[in-house]
N, CA, C, O and CB atoms as a CASP TS submission, in Angstrom:
PFRMAT TS
TARGET T0000
AUTHOR 0000-0000-0000
METHOD Language model
MODEL 1
PARENT N/A
ATOM      1  N   UNK     1     -16.447  -9.271   4.329  1.00  0.00           N
ATOM      2  CA  UNK     1     -16.105 -10.644   4.973  1.00  0.00           C
ATOM      3  C   UNK     1     -15.627 -11.461   3.648  1.00  0.00           C
ATOM      4  O   UNK     1     -14.514 -11.985   3.676  1.00  0.00           O
ATOM      5  CB  UNK     1     -17.536 -11.426   5.834  1.00  0.00           C
ATOM      6  N   UNK     2     -16.352 -11.568   2.621  1.00  0.00           N
ATOM      7  CA  UNK     2     -15.812 -12.523   1.444  1.00  0.00           C
ATOM      8  C   UNK     2     -14.292 -11.610   0.794  1.00  0.00           C
ATOM      9  O   UNK     2     -13.243 -12.164   0.462  1.00  0.00           O
ATOM     10  CB  UNK     2     -17.316 -12.721  -0.008  1.00  0.00           C
ATOM     11  N   UNK     3     -14.493 -10.527   0.763  1.00  0.00           N
ATOM     12  CA  UNK     3     -13.186  -9.838   0.244  1.00  0.00           C
ATOM     13  C   UNK     3     -12.205 -10.030   1.298  1.00  0.00           C
ATOM     14  O   UNK     3     -11.014 -10.198   1.037  1.00  0.00           O
ATOM     15  CB  UNK     3     -13.339  -8.244  -0.080  1.00  0.00           C
ATOM     16  N   UNK     4     -12.660 -10.011   2.465  1.00  0.00           N
ATOM     17  CA  UNK     4     -11.255  -9.725   3.458  1.00  0.00           C
ATOM     18  C   UNK     4     -10.854 -11.587   3.432  1.00  0.00           C
ATOM     19  O   UNK     4      -9.685 -11.905   3.649  1.00  0.00           O
ATOM     20  CB  UNK     4     -11.747  -8.808   5.629  1.00  0.00           C
ATOM     21  N   UNK     5     -11.705 -12.481   3.209  1.00  0.00           N
ATOM     22  CA  UNK     5     -10.791 -13.614   3.030  1.00  0.00           C
ATOM     23  C   UNK     5     -10.329 -13.813   1.448  1.00  0.00           C
ATOM     24  O   UNK     5      -9.245 -14.395   1.480  1.00  0.00           O
ATOM     25  CB  UNK     5     -11.545 -14.946   3.585  1.00  0.00           C
ATOM     26  N   UNK     6     -10.761 -13.537  -0.037  1.00  0.00           N
ATOM     27  CA  UNK     6      -9.896 -13.326  -0.830  1.00  0.00           C
ATOM     28  C   UNK     6      -8.966 -12.361  -0.411  1.00  0.00           C
ATOM     29  O   UNK     6      -8.399 -11.989  -1.439  1.00  0.00           O
ATOM     30  CB  UNK     6     -10.405 -13.086  -1.879  1.00  0.00           C
ATOM     31  N   UNK     7      -8.548 -11.809   0.477  1.00  0.00           N
ATOM     32  CA  UNK     7      -7.249 -10.851   0.900  1.00  0.00           C
ATOM     33  C   UNK     7      -6.058 -11.665   1.311  1.00  0.00           C
ATOM     34  O   UNK     7      -4.894 -11.682   0.911  1.00  0.00           O
ATOM     35  CB  UNK     7      -7.585  -9.849   2.201  1.00  0.00           C
ATOM     36  N   UNK     8      -6.878 -12.516   2.477  1.00  0.00           N
ATOM     37  CA  UNK     8      -6.165 -13.792   3.309  1.00  0.00           C
ATOM     38  C   UNK     8      -6.236 -12.972   4.461  1.00  0.00           C
ATOM     39  O   UNK     8      -5.326 -13.128   5.275  1.00  0.00           O
ATOM     40  CB  UNK     8      -4.466 -14.447   2.870  1.00  0.00           C
ATOM     41  N   UNK     9      -7.167 -12.077   4.732  1.00  0.00           N
ATOM     42  CA  UNK     9      -7.329 -11.612   5.927  1.00  0.00           C
ATOM     43  C   UNK     9      -7.894 -12.554   7.317  1.00  0.00           C
ATOM     44  O   UNK     9      -9.112 -12.691   7.201  1.00  0.00           O
ATOM     45  CB  UNK     9      -8.149 -10.576   5.613  1.00  0.00           C
ATOM     46  N   UNK    10      -7.432 -13.156   8.434  1.00  0.00           N
ATOM     47  CA  UNK    10      -7.964 -13.608   9.111  1.00  0.00           C
ATOM     48  C   UNK    10      -9.168 -12.674  10.383  1.00  0.00           C
ATOM     49  O   UNK    10      -9.104 -11.448  10.479  1.00  0.00           O
ATOM     50  CB  UNK    10      -6.911 -14.289   9.415  1.00  0.00           C
ATOM     51  N   UNK    11      -9.908 -13.290  11.011  1.00  0.00           N
ATOM     52  CA  UNK    11     -10.336 -12.195  12.232  1.00  0.00           C
ATOM     53  C   UNK    11      -9.644 -11.872  12.935  1.00  0.00           C
ATOM     54  O   UNK    11     -10.130 -11.035  13.695  1.00  0.00           O
ATOM     55  CB  UNK    11     -11.172 -12.416  13.069  1.00  0.00           C
ATOM     56  N   UNK    12      -8.361 -12.173  13.175  1.00  0.00           N
ATOM     57  CA  UNK    12      -7.651 -11.724  14.221  1.00  0.00           C
ATOM     58  C   UNK    12      -7.103 -10.659  13.541  1.00  0.00           C
ATOM     59  O   UNK    12      -6.795  -9.671  14.207  1.00  0.00           O
ATOM     60  CB  UNK    12      -6.717 -12.659  14.885  1.00  0.00           C
ATOM     61  N   UNK    13      -6.916 -10.656  12.335  1.00  0.00           N
ATOM     62  CA  UNK    13      -5.889  -9.393  11.771  1.00  0.00           C
ATOM     63  C   UNK    13      -6.735  -8.231  11.739  1.00  0.00           C
ATOM     64  O   UNK    13      -6.456  -7.036  11.839  1.00  0.00           O
ATOM     65  CB  UNK    13      -5.205  -9.601  10.150  1.00  0.00           C
ATOM     66  N   UNK    14      -8.374  -9.130  11.497  1.00  0.00           N
ATOM     67  CA  UNK    14      -9.343  -7.602  11.326  1.00  0.00           C
ATOM     68  C   UNK    14      -9.502  -6.754  12.531  1.00  0.00           C
ATOM     69  O   UNK    14      -9.557  -5.531  12.663  1.00  0.00           O
ATOM     70  CB  UNK    14     -10.964  -7.889  10.914  1.00  0.00           C
ATOM     71  N   UNK    15      -9.564  -7.777  13.410  1.00  0.00           N
ATOM     72  CA  UNK    15      -9.407  -7.248  15.201  1.00  0.00           C
ATOM     73  C   UNK    15      -8.786  -5.833  15.383  1.00  0.00           C
ATOM     74  O   UNK    15      -9.292  -4.902  16.009  1.00  0.00           O
ATOM     75  CB  UNK    15      -8.234  -8.345  16.183  1.00  0.00           C
ATOM     76  N   UNK    16      -6.903  -5.843  14.336  1.00  0.00           N
ATOM     77  CA  UNK    16      -6.297  -5.241  14.577  1.00  0.00           C
ATOM     78  C   UNK    16      -6.509  -3.658  13.521  1.00  0.00           C
ATOM     79  O   UNK    16      -6.173  -2.533  13.890  1.00  0.00           O
ATOM     80  CB  UNK    16      -5.245  -6.098  14.653  1.00  0.00           C
ATOM     81  N   UNK    17      -6.979  -3.920  12.528  1.00  0.00           N
ATOM     82  CA  UNK    17      -7.185  -3.249  11.596  1.00  0.00           C
ATOM     83  C   UNK    17      -8.300  -2.401  11.652  1.00  0.00           C
ATOM     84  O   UNK    17      -9.217  -2.774  12.383  1.00  0.00           O
ATOM     85  CB  UNK    17      -7.182  -3.939  10.702  1.00  0.00           C
ATOM     86  N   UNK    18      -8.474  -0.990  10.844  1.00  0.00           N
ATOM     87  CA  UNK    18      -9.351  -0.017  11.128  1.00  0.00           C
ATOM     88  C   UNK    18      -9.884  -0.286   9.820  1.00  0.00           C
ATOM     89  O   UNK    18      -9.215  -0.858   8.959  1.00  0.00           O
ATOM     90  CB  UNK    18      -8.864   1.439  11.557  1.00  0.00           C
ATOM     91  N   UNK    19     -11.311   0.188   9.605  1.00  0.00           N
ATOM     92  CA  UNK    19     -12.390   0.284   8.474  1.00  0.00           C
ATOM     93  C   UNK    19     -11.487   0.556   7.111  1.00  0.00           C
ATOM     94  O   UNK    19     -11.647   0.019   6.016  1.00  0.00           O
ATOM     95  CB  UNK    19     -13.595   1.643   8.790  1.00  0.00           C
ATOM     96  N   UNK    20     -10.480   1.553   7.489  1.00  0.00           N
ATOM     97  CA  UNK    20     -10.017   2.574   6.305  1.00  0.00           C
ATOM     98  C   UNK    20      -8.679   1.736   5.874  1.00  0.00           C
ATOM     99  O   UNK    20      -8.414   1.726   4.672  1.00  0.00           O
ATOM    100  CB  UNK    20      -9.644   4.414   6.888  1.00  0.00           C
ATOM    101  N   UNK    21      -7.831   1.045   6.760  1.00  0.00           N
ATOM    102  CA  UNK    21      -7.102   0.270   6.415  1.00  0.00           C
ATOM    103  C   UNK    21      -7.337  -0.747   5.123  1.00  0.00           C
ATOM    104  O   UNK    21      -6.779  -0.969   4.048  1.00  0.00           O
ATOM    105  CB  UNK    21      -6.939  -0.216   7.455  1.00  0.00           C
ATOM    106  N   UNK    22      -8.532  -1.252   5.885  1.00  0.00           N
ATOM    107  CA  UNK    22      -9.068  -2.457   4.725  1.00  0.00           C
ATOM    108  C   UNK    22      -9.230  -1.906   3.252  1.00  0.00           C
ATOM    109  O   UNK    22      -8.780  -2.280   2.169  1.00  0.00           O
ATOM    110  CB  UNK    22     -10.690  -3.089   5.148  1.00  0.00           C
ATOM    111  N   UNK    23     -10.150  -0.747   3.690  1.00  0.00           N
ATOM    112  CA  UNK    23     -10.529  -0.285   1.952  1.00  0.00           C
ATOM    113  C   UNK    23      -9.462   0.203   1.481  1.00  0.00           C
ATOM    114  O   UNK    23      -9.419   0.554   0.302  1.00  0.00           O
ATOM    115  CB  UNK    23     -11.689   0.899   1.614  1.00  0.00           C
ATOM    116  N   UNK    24      -8.346   0.327   2.345  1.00  0.00           N
ATOM    117  CA  UNK    24      -7.196   0.777   1.729  1.00  0.00           C
ATOM    118  C   UNK    24      -6.455  -0.385   0.530  1.00  0.00           C
ATOM    119  O   UNK    24      -5.885  -0.184  -0.542  1.00  0.00           O
ATOM    120  CB  UNK    24      -6.211   1.123   3.001  1.00  0.00           C
ATOM    121  N   UNK    25      -6.804  -1.736   1.350  1.00  0.00           N
ATOM    122  CA  UNK    25      -6.327  -2.959   0.947  1.00  0.00           C
ATOM    123  C   UNK    25      -6.856  -3.220   0.005  1.00  0.00           C
ATOM    124  O   UNK    25      -6.337  -3.978  -0.815  1.00  0.00           O
ATOM    125  CB  UNK    25      -6.380  -3.898   1.678  1.00  0.00           C
ATOM    126  N   UNK    26      -7.800  -2.789  -0.136  1.00  0.00           N
ATOM    127  CA  UNK    26      -8.989  -3.594  -1.124  1.00  0.00           C
ATOM    128  C   UNK    26      -8.638  -2.852  -2.868  1.00  0.00           C
ATOM    129  O   UNK    26      -8.548  -3.352  -3.990  1.00  0.00           O
ATOM    130  CB  UNK    26     -11.099  -3.043  -0.393  1.00  0.00           C
ATOM    131  N   UNK    27      -8.525  -1.499  -2.341  1.00  0.00           N
ATOM    132  CA  UNK    27      -8.615  -0.338  -3.601  1.00  0.00           C
ATOM    133  C   UNK    27      -7.129  -0.636  -3.830  1.00  0.00           C
ATOM    134  O   UNK    27      -6.841  -0.286  -4.975  1.00  0.00           O
ATOM    135  CB  UNK    27      -9.096   1.584  -3.203  1.00  0.00           C
ATOM    136  N   UNK    28      -5.905  -1.230  -3.076  1.00  0.00           N
ATOM    137  CA  UNK    28      -4.777  -1.187  -3.862  1.00  0.00           C
ATOM    138  C   UNK    28      -5.064  -2.700  -4.610  1.00  0.00           C
ATOM    139  O   UNK    28      -4.869  -2.704  -5.826  1.00  0.00           O
ATOM    140  CB  UNK    28      -3.270  -0.968  -2.917  1.00  0.00           C
ATOM    141  N   UNK    29      -5.446  -3.802  -4.077  1.00  0.00           N
ATOM    142  CA  UNK    29      -5.801  -5.406  -5.015  1.00  0.00           C
ATOM    143  C   UNK    29      -6.434  -4.870  -6.185  1.00  0.00           C
ATOM    144  O   UNK    29      -5.842  -5.202  -7.212  1.00  0.00           O
ATOM    145  CB  UNK    29      -7.049  -6.711  -4.212  1.00  0.00           C
ATOM    146  N   UNK    30      -7.438  -4.154  -6.366  1.00  0.00           N
ATOM    147  CA  UNK    30      -7.775  -3.451  -7.481  1.00  0.00           C
ATOM    148  C   UNK    30      -7.339  -2.891  -8.359  1.00  0.00           C
ATOM    149  O   UNK    30      -7.443  -3.228  -9.538  1.00  0.00           O
ATOM    150  CB  UNK    30      -8.207  -2.899  -7.351  1.00  0.00           C
ATOM    151  N   UNK    31      -6.627  -1.687  -7.820  1.00  0.00           N
ATOM    152  CA  UNK    31      -5.314  -1.582  -8.996  1.00  0.00           C
ATOM    153  C   UNK    31      -4.363  -2.392  -9.759  1.00  0.00           C
ATOM    154  O   UNK    31      -3.908  -2.197 -10.887  1.00  0.00           O
ATOM    155  CB  UNK    31      -4.480  -1.017  -8.575  1.00  0.00           C
ATOM    156  N   UNK    32      -4.118  -3.487  -8.794  1.00  0.00           N
ATOM    157  CA  UNK    32      -3.069  -4.028  -8.952  1.00  0.00           C
ATOM    158  C   UNK    32      -3.288  -4.910 -10.580  1.00  0.00           C
ATOM    159  O   UNK    32      -2.490  -5.290 -11.437  1.00  0.00           O
ATOM    160  CB  UNK    32      -2.787  -4.874  -7.554  1.00  0.00           C
ATOM    161  N   UNK    33      -4.894  -4.976 -10.426  1.00  0.00           N
ATOM    162  CA  UNK    33      -5.484  -5.581 -11.582  1.00  0.00           C
ATOM    163  C   UNK    33      -5.337  -4.900 -13.133  1.00  0.00           C
ATOM    164  O   UNK    33      -5.392  -5.436 -14.240  1.00  0.00           O
ATOM    165  CB  UNK    33      -6.905  -5.660 -11.217  1.00  0.00           C
ATOM    166  N   UNK    34      -5.156  -3.696 -12.792  1.00  0.00           N
ATOM    167  CA  UNK    34      -5.599  -2.275 -13.654  1.00  0.00           C
ATOM    168  C   UNK    34      -4.245  -2.426 -14.613  1.00  0.00           C
ATOM    169  O   UNK    34      -3.226  -2.681 -13.972  1.00  0.00           O
ATOM    170  CB  UNK    34      -5.711  -0.458 -12.543  1.00  0.00           C
ATOM    171  N   UNK    35      -4.107  -2.324 -15.849  1.00  0.00           N
ATOM    172  CA  UNK    35      -3.256  -1.808 -17.029  1.00  0.00           C
ATOM    173  C   UNK    35      -3.025  -0.762 -17.535  1.00  0.00           C
ATOM    174  O   UNK    35      -3.794  -0.245 -18.346  1.00  0.00           O
ATOM    175  CB  UNK    35      -3.466  -2.173 -17.876  1.00  0.00           C
ATOM    176  N   UNK    36      -1.587  -0.082 -17.045  1.00  0.00           N
ATOM    177  CA  UNK    36      -1.637   1.601 -17.144  1.00  0.00           C
ATOM    178  C   UNK    36      -0.793   1.352 -18.783  1.00  0.00           C
ATOM    179  O   UNK    36       0.228   0.680 -18.930  1.00  0.00           O
ATOM    180  CB  UNK    36      -0.500   2.787 -15.494  1.00  0.00           C
ATOM    181  N   UNK    37      -1.373   1.923 -19.639  1.00  0.00           N
ATOM    182  CA  UNK    37      -0.860   2.349 -21.222  1.00  0.00           C
ATOM    183  C   UNK    37       0.452   3.429 -20.603  1.00  0.00           C
ATOM    184  O   UNK    37       1.507   3.005 -21.074  1.00  0.00           O
ATOM    185  CB  UNK    37      -2.428   3.401 -22.455  1.00  0.00           C
ATOM    186  N   UNK    38       0.654   4.424 -19.888  1.00  0.00           N
ATOM    187  CA  UNK    38       1.690   4.979 -19.686  1.00  0.00           C
ATOM    188  C   UNK    38       2.891   5.058 -18.825  1.00  0.00           C
ATOM    189  O   UNK    38       2.825   5.987 -18.020  1.00  0.00           O
ATOM    190  CB  UNK    38       1.359   5.630 -19.697  1.00  0.00           C
ATOM    191  N   UNK    39       3.613   4.583 -18.786  1.00  0.00           N
ATOM    192  CA  UNK    39       4.600   3.875 -17.864  1.00  0.00           C
ATOM    193  C   UNK    39       5.882   4.941 -17.583  1.00  0.00           C
ATOM    194  O   UNK    39       6.306   5.447 -18.621  1.00  0.00           O
ATOM    195  CB  UNK    39       5.157   2.369 -18.634  1.00  0.00           C
ATOM    196  N   UNK    40       6.543   5.349 -16.383  1.00  0.00           N
ATOM    197  CA  UNK    40       7.014   6.205 -15.907  1.00  0.00           C
ATOM    198  C   UNK    40       8.656   6.261 -16.635  1.00  0.00           C
ATOM    199  O   UNK    40       9.050   5.323 -17.327  1.00  0.00           O
ATOM    200  CB  UNK    40       6.773   6.006 -14.441  1.00  0.00           C
ATOM    201  N   UNK    41       9.258   7.120 -16.446  1.00  0.00           N
ATOM    202  CA  UNK    41      10.622   6.473 -16.885  1.00  0.00           C
ATOM    203  C   UNK    41      11.509   6.799 -15.926  1.00  0.00           C
ATOM    204  O   UNK    41      10.891   7.332 -15.005  1.00  0.00           O
ATOM    205  CB  UNK    41      11.195   6.919 -18.246  1.00  0.00           C
ATOM    206  N   UNK    42      12.900   6.721 -15.655  1.00  0.00           N
ATOM    207  CA  UNK    42      13.697   7.084 -14.687  1.00  0.00           C
ATOM    208  C   UNK    42      13.991   8.658 -14.976  1.00  0.00           C
ATOM    209  O   UNK    42      14.344   9.251 -15.996  1.00  0.00           O
ATOM    210  CB  UNK    42      14.941   6.140 -14.650  1.00  0.00           C
ATOM    211  N   UNK    43      13.710   9.069 -13.706  1.00  0.00           N
ATOM    212  CA  UNK    43      14.258  10.758 -13.813  1.00  0.00           C
ATOM    213  C   UNK    43      12.818  11.555 -14.196  1.00  0.00           C
ATOM    214  O   UNK    43      12.768  12.674 -13.687  1.00  0.00           O
ATOM    215  CB  UNK    43      15.676  11.074 -15.340  1.00  0.00           C
ATOM    216  N   UNK    44      11.734  11.213 -14.935  1.00  0.00           N
ATOM    217  CA  UNK    44      10.925  12.131 -15.343  1.00  0.00           C
ATOM    218  C   UNK    44      10.032  12.550 -14.475  1.00  0.00           C
ATOM    219  O   UNK    44       9.332  13.497 -14.834  1.00  0.00           O
ATOM    220  CB  UNK    44      10.385  11.807 -16.324  1.00  0.00           C
ATOM    221  N   UNK    45       9.801  11.928 -13.028  1.00  0.00           N
ATOM    222  CA  UNK    45       9.267  12.633 -12.164  1.00  0.00           C
ATOM    223  C   UNK    45      10.058  13.833 -11.455  1.00  0.00           C
ATOM    224  O   UNK    45       9.629  14.916 -11.055  1.00  0.00           O
ATOM    225  CB  UNK    45       8.850  11.766 -11.359  1.00  0.00           C
ATOM    226  N   UNK    46      11.395  13.274 -11.427  1.00  0.00           N
ATOM    227  CA  UNK    46      11.810  14.395 -10.682  1.00  0.00           C
ATOM    228  C   UNK    46      12.079  15.568 -11.662  1.00  0.00           C
ATOM    229  O   UNK    46      12.155  16.675 -11.128  1.00  0.00           O
ATOM    230  CB  UNK    46      13.050  14.044  -9.836  1.00  0.00           C
ATOM    231  N   UNK    47      12.243  15.507 -13.064  1.00  0.00           N
ATOM    232  CA  UNK    47      12.536  16.528 -14.231  1.00  0.00           C
ATOM    233  C   UNK    47      11.215  17.203 -14.021  1.00  0.00           C
ATOM    234  O   UNK    47      11.298  18.360 -13.607  1.00  0.00           O
ATOM    235  CB  UNK    47      12.833  15.879 -15.910  1.00  0.00           C
ATOM    236  N   UNK    48       9.953  16.698 -14.230  1.00  0.00           N
ATOM    237  CA  UNK    48       8.460  17.346 -13.820  1.00  0.00           C
ATOM    238  C   UNK    48       8.423  18.575 -12.781  1.00  0.00           C
ATOM    239  O   UNK    48       8.189  19.765 -12.992  1.00  0.00           O
ATOM    240  CB  UNK    48       7.534  16.154 -13.094  1.00  0.00           C
ATOM    241  N   UNK    49       8.698  17.965 -11.714  1.00  0.00           N
ATOM    242  CA  UNK    49       8.963  18.855 -10.276  1.00  0.00           C
ATOM    243  C   UNK    49       9.759  19.934 -10.615  1.00  0.00           C
ATOM    244  O   UNK    49       9.514  21.034 -10.122  1.00  0.00           O
ATOM    245  CB  UNK    49       9.762  18.059  -9.028  1.00  0.00           C
ATOM    246  N   UNK    50      10.702  19.774 -11.409  1.00  0.00           N
ATOM    247  CA  UNK    50      12.270  20.539 -11.266  1.00  0.00           C
ATOM    248  C   UNK    50      11.710  21.712 -12.306  1.00  0.00           C
ATOM    249  O   UNK    50      12.009  22.893 -12.134  1.00  0.00           O
ATOM    250  CB  UNK    50      14.025  19.436 -11.943  1.00  0.00           C
ATOM    251  N   UNK    51      10.811  21.234 -13.476  1.00  0.00           N
ATOM    252  CA  UNK    51      10.595  22.299 -14.282  1.00  0.00           C
ATOM    253  C   UNK    51      10.991  21.786 -15.853  1.00  0.00           C
ATOM    254  O   UNK    51      10.616  22.384 -16.862  1.00  0.00           O
ATOM    255  CB  UNK    51      11.475  23.564 -13.708  1.00  0.00           C
ATOM    256  N   UNK    52      11.840  20.536 -15.856  1.00  0.00           N
ATOM    257  CA  UNK    52      11.749  20.065 -16.733  1.00  0.00           C
ATOM    258  C   UNK    52      10.931  19.511 -18.121  1.00  0.00           C
ATOM    259  O   UNK    52      11.537  18.731 -18.856  1.00  0.00           O
ATOM    260  CB  UNK    52      12.043  19.753 -16.286  1.00  0.00           C
ATOM    261  N   UNK    53       9.720  19.875 -18.420  1.00  0.00           N
ATOM    262  CA  UNK    53       8.862  19.859 -19.332  1.00  0.00           C
ATOM    263  C   UNK    53       8.092  18.748 -18.880  1.00  0.00           C
ATOM    264  O   UNK    53       8.084  18.198 -17.778  1.00  0.00           O
ATOM    265  CB  UNK    53       9.387  19.816 -20.644  1.00  0.00           C
ATOM    266  N   UNK    54       7.505  18.532 -19.825  1.00  0.00           N
ATOM    267  CA  UNK    54       6.349  17.428 -19.661  1.00  0.00           C
ATOM    268  C   UNK    54       6.958  15.971 -19.751  1.00  0.00           C
ATOM    269  O   UNK    54       8.066  15.581 -20.120  1.00  0.00           O
ATOM    270  CB  UNK    54       5.166  17.592 -20.891  1.00  0.00           C
ATOM    271  N   UNK    55       5.818  15.292 -19.276  1.00  0.00           N
ATOM    272  CA  UNK    55       6.106  14.199 -18.639  1.00  0.00           C
ATOM    273  C   UNK    55       5.308  13.044 -20.121  1.00  0.00           C
ATOM    274  O   UNK    55       4.086  13.136 -20.233  1.00  0.00           O
ATOM    275  CB  UNK    55       5.329  14.251 -16.775  1.00  0.00           C
ATOM    276  N   UNK    56       5.887  12.292 -20.888  1.00  0.00           N
ATOM    277  CA  UNK    56       5.094  11.409 -22.283  1.00  0.00           C
ATOM    278  C   UNK    56       5.446  11.643 -23.632  1.00  0.00           C
ATOM    279  O   UNK    56       4.883  11.023 -24.534  1.00  0.00           O
ATOM    280  CB  UNK    56       3.568  11.690 -22.418  1.00  0.00           C
TER
END
């Protein structure tokens, strides 16, 4: 309940959500605080799937 309160979820919100939805929100919140050293550039994902080479 503490983590739900930190996310700003009320008891009414929780009644309309599954546990999976709550877990997903908690995971996303934790991911938002991570620092990722590698940033994607426009077009790199398209090139990767089209066989255009490595990313990075």
